[in-house]
Steps between C-alpha positions, in 0.01 A plus 500: 500500500668407173653744252224419249227582753670829593526589131129426445402713801720784374342481153144499640585795729643686202182428303292638789708816467422512128125483575533793742716678239220465244235664723740776610600568140138531385428737790823695446445536123172685550648723770813574296295599195275732702783655703729532199233672291330727753706488819190375684553280807188287475424371851188328364697280261459197728122538489507484118677169547217395732246593230669246273498234771129549578420493128649150480300396808179644351550320168574177688182536706286576193649210304433256783145626557374548144740332255691209656639406158697825497683434829795360307521794258375811681841597640655639181190711425498619863860626466396719206197620700726576799716723280200676345322561832813636673569707187150651510517582874848649451374714212212625717732569799739702284213702354332559839803556730849468364485749212423784744807425712791478256817674624361474857667178619388522864137562402517214251641273768217584740231477231611156383531384861142611563395326180675188629303505827173561316560210262585270791165585660319431172669157481407431864135597442475304174691179575524495881799528730611138459751395238363312199658273240375416150460145376799457273481285184649152523778592257635750754519243778772251582869508430759402243769257614804522268706289743431278803439716807469821295144640463437824312143637553312555175327814626844656562607423144175653370560820700852525357374448144228762552758746636724438199213567259393821680859630529571438131165662412583812703845529342357455149229759570755748636741470209280394207168689540378856469405497868853398592642775279281758674593366844873515427469850356304620805746343745798651314358853478134572577506861376658408168258207461209742543657736248518223240128429532498208742200510732692431820186505718341225292830309505516534879148361540562206269834424668347511847221266390745256336713496818187419703401233247839330542441503877170323428691227313733475801192439714384226262842335530490539877184288529695194383738517797296660779153594626350847459366738766410871511856594608695252284630775275641703789720203595685529169504876452808557717696231316387645167622848600830345608532340156444831320724704733781247507495447123494870421190706429374482138735214414329180385833314488566610857153379601569152358844470663378644829196267519722198431760602759247577776293186441801266490665662803180470701428144388851370573514685834167342605663159459749582776293727732144612576294697248518818709877482534532433126301819427718698742815368331365585153397850610836570667684388185289729282539798734879451509524489121271804464722694742790437261292547183192716577382510138453121493667234289395620153371855534369646175602852397188714458430870452179648643 
């Protein structure tokens, strides 16, 4: 194998890590926002991702069956629908369950786990137990070849661009909107935020729904690189929790750095060993670092 071929393989492996980084970051962003604002460990977060993935599949099926001319353009509209549907279900879940369990972390953990199992059964009853894949538009297929022997998949580049747009949107909303101002005030000091007239309950509900909506976008991105089944979300939930814990709870910068580090470590390790061993190596590295720095890489200072 020549040096040029090894370089191309290394670049393609690194790009595969960037695709995984994009999905983990979208999942971790929603979790970090919810945990940072309310301290809720949302075990059903993976199922909100699955809602987004099934939304894309549903739009694809409808476009093929009733409007074939829209097959090439439905995807962008379906991403918006994935966000809105996950947002609406998240809003309903917060109103029905979560708001009664604040400051009861164990009860919240069990309630969201039960919600997760219930949603998986709904997916299984609605779409079947088998995994499904949407028909992707032609512009998402194929690869870009900047050099001989080097192929960069277009769907991977789209996922990265989508992640960049969502991440910038979340940062702008947090630091340039009234919702972001209320969220930061509530995270800094909930009692004082209440005293100044901020409706922290309404802020909690909106924040929970937005976090779920971002998970829906993660599900939409996931459909471009994998098939969707009733338990697809649960496969990513552990990695998403690792991202949030390793980066530091309530720290968006930590979430970005952590997602990048975990995805690249896992992707590069898979080049030299099996997938299972790569996961073990990644997990051992994270556990070792957390033993030395329990608060994570970029822990935010909050007062509750």
